[in-house]
N, C-alpha and C positions, 0 to 999 in steps of 0.2 A: 387868510390866504393859505392854501394847501400846499404841501411840499411835493416833491417829485414822487411819483410812484414807486413803491418798493419793487425790487427787482426779484423775481422768483427764483429760488434756489434751482440751480443747474442739476440736472441728474448726473449722478455719478457715473462715470464710464465703466464699461465692463471690466470685471477683475481689478476694480479699483483699490480693494483691500489686499489682495494679493500682489499687485504692482508696487503698493507701499511697502509690503514686507520684505520685498526684494532688496537686498543690500550689495550684492556684487554682480558682476557682468555674467557670472557663470549661472546665478540665479534667474537673471533676466533670460538667458538663453534656455533654461528649462521652463520658464513660463511660456516662452515662444513654442516650445513642443506642445506643450499642453494646449495651447491655443490651435496650433495646426491639427492637433488630434480631435478637434471641434468639441471640446468640453464647454459646457455652458457654465456661467458663473455660479448658478445655484447648485449644479452638480459638483462642482469643485468645492464650494462652501460645505456641502454636506458630507463629502468624502473626508475633507480634513477634521470636520467637527466629530465625525463618528470614530475616525482611526488615529487621530493624532491629537486628541484633546489634552489639556493639562488638567491636573487635579482640582476638581470643584469647579470646573467651569465647562458649561455645555454649550460653548461656541469656539469658532476657531480663532487662536490668537495669531500673532504674526509669526511666532514660533512654529505654530501647528501648519501654517501655509508653507514655510520653507521646508519643513519636513515632508510635507505632501508633494511639493514640487520635486524633491530630490528623489522620492520614491517613484513618482510617475516619469520622472526623465530616465531612469534606469529601464522602465518598461518600454517607453518610446525613443530610445536611443537611435533605433534604426529610421526614425523618421528624418533624421538629418541627412540621411543619404538622399542624392537627387532620383526623382521618380518615384519615391517611396509613398504609400497612401495610408491613412489611419485604418482602413479594412485590414491591412496587412498584419496589424498589432491590436486585435481586439482585447478590450479590457473586461474582466469577469465581473467586477463590482459595477462598472457603468452599464453594462448590458442588463444585469439584473435589476438596477434602480430604473432603468427606463422602462423594462419590461412590465415593472410594478406601478407605473404610471408617474414615475419621477416624484413621489411623495416623500417629504422629509420625515424623519422619525420624530414622534411626538417628545416634548421635554423630559430628559430623564431626572429620575430623583437622586438625591446626593450620594445614596450608597452606589450608583452606578457610574459616579463620576471619580472614582478613586483607583489608582493604579498602584501596583506593587512596586518595591526597590528591584533594580536589577533587571527590568523588562527592557524589550526592545522599543524604538520609538514608535512603532506602529503596533496597535493592539492585536492580540490573536485570540483564538478560541480557547486557549487555557486559562484566560483571565475572567474574573467574576464579572467585568463589565463589558465582556463581549455582546454586542447587540444581537447575536443570534441565539442567546440562551433565553429559555423561558424561566419563568419565576419558580415553577415547579421543579425544574431541573436545578436551579440555584440552591433552593431549600434541600434538595436531596444531597447534592455534594457537601453542601454546609453541615447537615447532619453527620455525614461521614466523617468530616474534618473534626467535628466536636467529640466524636466517639474515639478517634484515633488520638488526637492530641490531648484528651481529657479536658476540653473546654466547658466550663459551667454554662447553663443557659443564659446567666445574666450578663455574661461577657461577650463582645463581639468576636467575631472571626475574622482574623487578619487575612487580607486578599493573597497573601503569599502562602498562607496555609489553605486557603481554599483552592488555589492553583496546584499545590502539591497533592491535594486529595483528588482533584480532577485528573491528574497524571496516573494516579494511582487506580483510579476507576477506570480509565482507558486500558491501561495495563491488564487489569482484569478481565475487561471484555474481549481484549486480544487473545489472552490465553485460553478463555473460554472458547473462542471461535476456532483457535488453532486445535484444540482438543477435540472439540466436535468434528473439525474436518478430518482429523487423524481416524476418529472412530468409524466415521462415514467410510473413508478410505479402506480401513481394514473390513468392514463388512462387505463392502463391494469386491474387494479380493477374495473374500471367503466365499461368496456366492458364484465367483467365476473361477473355481478350481479347475485346474486342468484334468480332462476325463483320463481315466486309467489308460495305461499304455497297453497297446494290442499286442497279443502274443507274437514273437517274432517267428514267421514262418520258417526261417532257416534254422532255428533252434530244433536240434534232433531230440527224439524222445529217449528216455532213460536206457533202453535195451542197446543203444549204440554206445554207451559208455563201458569202458573197460572193466570198471569194478561192479557192474551190474550183478546182482546176486542170482540171477537166473543163468549166467553163463558157466560152461564147465570149463575146466583147466585145459582140455583139449581144443575146444573151440577158441579160446583166448590165444593159444600157441599157432592155431591155424590162421587166424586173423594178423598175428604179429609177423607171420611168414609173408603174407599178402603185402603188409606195410613194408618190410625189408625189401621185397623185390621192387615195390613202387619207389622206394628211396635209394635202391642201389646199396643197401647195408649187407654186411657179411652174414652169414648164417650165425644164429646165436646171438647177435648184436642186440643190445638194448633197445626197445620200442617204447616210447613214452605214451601217455594217455591220448594226447593230441592225435598223434600220428595214427595210433590204434583206431581212434574213432573215424578218421578220415577213411581210412582203408576199410573199416566195416561199413560204412555208408556206400563206398565206391563198388563193393563186390558183393553186398547182400542188400536185401529188401526186407522191410518189417512187414510180416503177414499176420492176419489175425486167425487165429484158430477156432 
């Protein structure tokens, strides 16, 4: 006699792990915002796995889900308003993930599952485990850390030391870029020098100056009399070089001999 047929296991509802991780009404409201933003379970799973993993674990834990929800809730807080749409709040990572075919990252080695002390909940590009770094780039930064901190080849480089070396490398690139920009700007300014000033057409030639060596004392006194007459000065009163030049230019013309 055969027993009753075994019941097939029911498929887990969408976001079952995320729902199970929620502990408070606030976290459930955060999950509701993610659902309203039209995230798929696989997308949310990969986001929590890559950005909020715990040391040594290549999968999202309950804490990873809660931290991912808190992060996305800040981004999608405007969706709580009536009439708001997910298209009003595009998410950069989600857009890139979907553009790449929604393919999850292959399993990571243990070295890429270690985070340093004092880091934010969400991983960033300063860390060794950042998924955007290539192995060649990690090796280059690691060698710089060994040279600076004098770490022997047989000793591992701590992730915090790697992050410090990464920041130093970024500062070096920034300073080099600023220096190159400053050099290029100086070269551009040197090529665009202002043309020499044109001679002032109102500037009188030297013969109209009172102290020009070609003038005789009699001529200087004659022009001084014209200046006194123009200025209404008494005979014999002092006439300065400026008014002497004005009177000379007014009453005489320069001719070429």
